[in-house]
matplotlib code that plots the C-alpha trace (Angstrom):
import matplotlib.pyplot as plt

x = [-76.9, -79.7, -82.6, -85.9, -86.4, -90.0, -90.1, -93.0, -95.0, -94.7, -95.7, -98.7, -101.9, -101.8, -98.6, -99.6, -100.6, -96.8, -94.6, -91.4, -88.2, -85.0, -81.8, -78.2, -76.6, -74.1, -76.6, -79.1, -76.2, -75.7, -78.6, -79.6, -81.7, -84.6, -84.4, -84.6, -87.8, -89.1, -89.3, -90.1, -92.9, -94.4, -92.1, -90.8, -87.2, -85.3, -81.4, -79.4, -75.7, -73.3, -71.7, -74.8, -76.4, -74.6, -75.1, -75.1, -72.3, -71.3, -72.9, -71.2, -73.4, -72.3, -74.5, -73.9, -76.5, -76.0, -78.1, -80.2, -79.1, -80.6, -77.4, -80.0, -82.6, -80.2, -78.2, -81.1, -82.8, -79.2, -78.7, -82.0, -81.9, -78.2, -80.3, -83.1, -80.9, -79.1, -82.1, -83.8, -80.3, -80.2, -83.8, -84.4, -87.2, -87.0, -89.8, -89.1, -92.4, -91.0, -87.8, -89.4, -91.6, -88.4, -86.1, -88.6, -89.2, -85.5, -84.8, -88.4, -86.2, -82.6, -84.6, -84.6, -81.3, -80.8, -80.3, -83.4, -81.7, -81.0, -80.8, -78.4, -77.2, -74.1, -74.2, -71.2, -72.2, -69.9, -71.1, -69.9, -70.8, -72.1, -69.0, -66.8, -65.7, -65.8, -66.9, -68.1, -70.8, -72.2, -75.2, -76.2, -80.3, -82.1, -83.5, -81.6, -82.2, -80.0, -80.4, -79.0, -76.4, -77.0, -79.8, -79.4, -79.1, -79.6, -76.7, -76.7, -79.5, -78.5, -81.6, -83.2, -84.2, -87.6, -86.7, -83.8, -83.0, -81.7, -78.4, -78.0, -79.5, -77.6, -77.8, -79.0, -81.6, -83.3, -83.7, -84.8, -87.4, -88.2, -87.4, -89.0, -92.1, -92.8, -93.0, -95.6, -97.6, -97.6, -98.1, -101.2, -102.6, -101.7, -104.7, -107.4, -105.2, -105.5, -109.3, -109.7, -107.9, -108.4, -105.1, -104.8, -102.6, -101.8, -103.1, -100.5, -97.9, -98.5, -95.4, -93.1, -89.5, -86.9, -85.3, -81.7, -81.0, -77.6, -76.8, -74.5, -75.0, -72.7, -74.3, -76.1, -79.5, -82.5, -84.3, -87.5, -89.3, -92.3, -93.5, -90.3, -88.0, -85.9, -81.9, -79.0, -78.2, -76.7, -78.9, -78.3, -79.1, -82.1, -83.6, -82.6, -85.0, -87.7, -87.2, -88.3, -85.9, -86.5, -85.6, -83.3]
y = [49.3, 48.6, 45.6, 44.8, 41.6, 40.6, 36.7, 37.7, 39.1, 35.5, 34.5, 36.3, 37.0, 40.3, 41.5, 44.7, 45.5, 44.6, 47.4, 47.9, 47.6, 49.0, 47.2, 47.6, 44.9, 44.2, 43.8, 41.8, 39.1, 38.2, 36.8, 33.2, 32.0, 31.1, 34.3, 36.9, 34.3, 34.8, 38.3, 38.2, 37.3, 40.4, 43.1, 43.8, 44.0, 46.2, 46.0, 49.4, 48.6, 50.1, 52.9, 53.7, 55.1, 56.9, 59.6, 63.3, 64.6, 68.5, 70.6, 74.3, 76.9, 79.5, 82.1, 81.5, 83.7, 86.9, 89.6, 90.9, 93.6, 96.5, 97.4, 96.4, 99.6, 101.9, 101.2, 100.9, 104.5, 105.8, 105.1, 106.1, 109.5, 110.0, 109.2, 111.5, 114.4, 114.2, 113.9, 117.4, 119.2, 118.1, 119.2, 122.3, 120.7, 119.4, 118.2, 117.7, 115.2, 113.3, 113.0, 111.0, 108.7, 108.1, 107.5, 105.2, 103.3, 102.6, 101.6, 99.3, 97.7, 97.2, 95.8, 92.2, 92.5, 92.4, 89.8, 88.6, 88.2, 84.1, 82.5, 79.3, 78.2, 75.2, 72.9, 70.3, 67.8, 65.3, 61.5, 59.1, 55.8, 53.0, 51.0, 54.2, 55.7, 59.6, 61.5, 65.1, 66.0, 69.2, 70.2, 72.8, 74.4, 77.4, 77.4, 78.5, 75.9, 72.7, 69.2, 69.5, 66.9, 63.6, 62.8, 59.4, 60.3, 57.6, 58.5, 59.6, 62.0, 63.3, 62.7, 62.2, 58.0, 57.0, 56.0, 57.0, 53.9, 52.8, 54.1, 52.3, 49.0, 46.6, 42.5, 42.5, 45.7, 43.6, 40.2, 42.0, 44.5, 43.0, 39.4, 38.9, 41.3, 38.4, 36.2, 37.6, 38.5, 35.0, 33.3, 35.5, 34.2, 30.6, 29.7, 30.9, 28.8, 25.7, 26.0, 26.4, 23.3, 21.5, 21.4, 20.9, 21.4, 18.2, 20.3, 21.4, 21.5, 24.1, 25.8, 23.6, 25.0, 22.8, 24.5, 25.9, 28.1, 25.9, 26.3, 29.3, 31.9, 30.2, 27.0, 25.4, 24.4, 23.8, 26.7, 27.1, 30.0, 30.4, 27.8, 27.3, 24.2, 23.7, 24.7, 24.7, 27.9, 29.7, 29.6, 33.6, 33.7, 31.8, 34.5, 37.5, 36.3, 35.2, 31.7, 28.3, 26.3, 22.5, 19.2, 17.8]
z = [58.7, 61.2, 60.3, 61.5, 62.9, 61.9, 63.3, 65.9, 63.1, 60.7, 63.9, 65.9, 63.8, 66.4, 65.2, 64.0, 68.3, 68.9, 70.5, 68.8, 70.9, 69.8, 70.9, 70.0, 68.4, 71.1, 74.0, 71.4, 70.7, 74.0, 74.4, 74.2, 71.1, 74.1, 75.5, 72.0, 70.9, 74.3, 74.2, 70.2, 71.1, 72.4, 71.3, 67.0, 67.7, 65.3, 66.0, 65.5, 65.0, 67.6, 64.9, 64.3, 67.4, 70.3, 73.0, 72.8, 74.6, 73.4, 71.0, 69.4, 67.1, 64.7, 62.9, 58.9, 58.5, 55.6, 55.5, 52.9, 49.9, 48.5, 46.1, 43.1, 44.3, 44.8, 41.8, 39.4, 40.7, 40.3, 36.8, 35.6, 37.7, 35.9, 32.6, 33.1, 33.7, 31.1, 28.7, 30.5, 30.7, 26.9, 25.5, 27.7, 29.9, 33.6, 35.1, 39.1, 39.2, 36.4, 37.7, 41.0, 39.4, 36.8, 39.9, 41.3, 38.5, 38.2, 41.7, 41.3, 37.9, 40.2, 42.7, 41.0, 42.0, 45.9, 47.9, 50.3, 54.2, 54.4, 58.4, 58.4, 61.3, 61.3, 64.6, 65.7, 67.3, 69.9, 69.6, 71.8, 69.0, 71.2, 70.9, 72.0, 69.5, 69.7, 66.4, 65.5, 62.8, 61.2, 60.6, 58.8, 59.8, 58.9, 62.7, 65.5, 67.8, 68.3, 70.4, 73.8, 75.1, 76.9, 74.1, 72.3, 68.5, 65.3, 62.5, 59.8, 60.4, 63.8, 64.8, 67.9, 68.9, 69.2, 73.0, 74.7, 76.7, 73.3, 74.4, 78.3, 77.0, 78.4, 78.3, 82.0, 81.3, 78.4, 80.8, 84.1, 81.9, 79.1, 79.4, 82.9, 81.9, 78.9, 81.1, 83.7, 80.6, 79.0, 82.8, 83.4, 79.8, 80.2, 82.5, 80.0, 77.4, 79.2, 80.4, 76.5, 76.0, 78.8, 80.2, 84.1, 86.7, 89.4, 92.8, 94.6, 91.2, 89.5, 90.2, 92.0, 93.1, 95.0, 97.2, 96.3, 99.5, 99.8, 96.4, 94.5, 92.1, 89.7, 90.2, 87.3, 87.4, 84.9, 84.3, 82.8, 81.3, 80.5, 77.9, 76.8, 77.3, 80.4, 80.1, 81.5, 83.2, 86.2, 89.3, 89.2, 85.3, 86.1, 89.3, 87.0, 84.3, 87.5, 85.7, 87.2, 89.1, 87.7, 90.3, 87.8]

ax = plt.figure().add_subplot(projection="3d")
ax.plot(x, y, z, "-o")
ax.set_aspect("equal")
plt.show()
């Protein structure tokens, strides 16, 4: 089961203009609540279960088409032909023209029993799910074209994912690509917001950055992202989301 988180839609009046972002359950759940809330300020998030999508790693196809049949036409013509000859010999009158017409009429009536040709193809797809399991799924189609290996596929309909990055998104890529992007977008809007509300920053203290050159990546710092309250996290994680390190 997959669900869409519409929190951003409830908090923003321009939610209809927000882009949809599909993420895996495993990647989304690892993010901290503040990080999820920050991304949802810009994107409508659709969370996919790890067993509901995966990478297509192999495909095989078999042509199950059947040819058409004209047996009904042949049988109808033969029956009409035999019936006319019997009747002609019994009555002592025969007409080649009438004979031909009867045969054609019998074939026309018998054509109702003909079977049209059917185009049918069977495709067997091998998919590596996001949770690591590998499954096979059979799909039948009237078209000879199939999905190519390497595509990100949504189950159970075996449809191509709207965004191919769904199968490759990790917590790290979400932070570096979307969390940082969201922070930059809101920072660009901050001056106009401050001007509209009469907020002024002290000169020289707009973006205070402490000297952290002597700290290790795993040391704990107070990190601030956009308008969110500062949180305690590691220096490495704060840098990965382009956060501002605050003096404790």
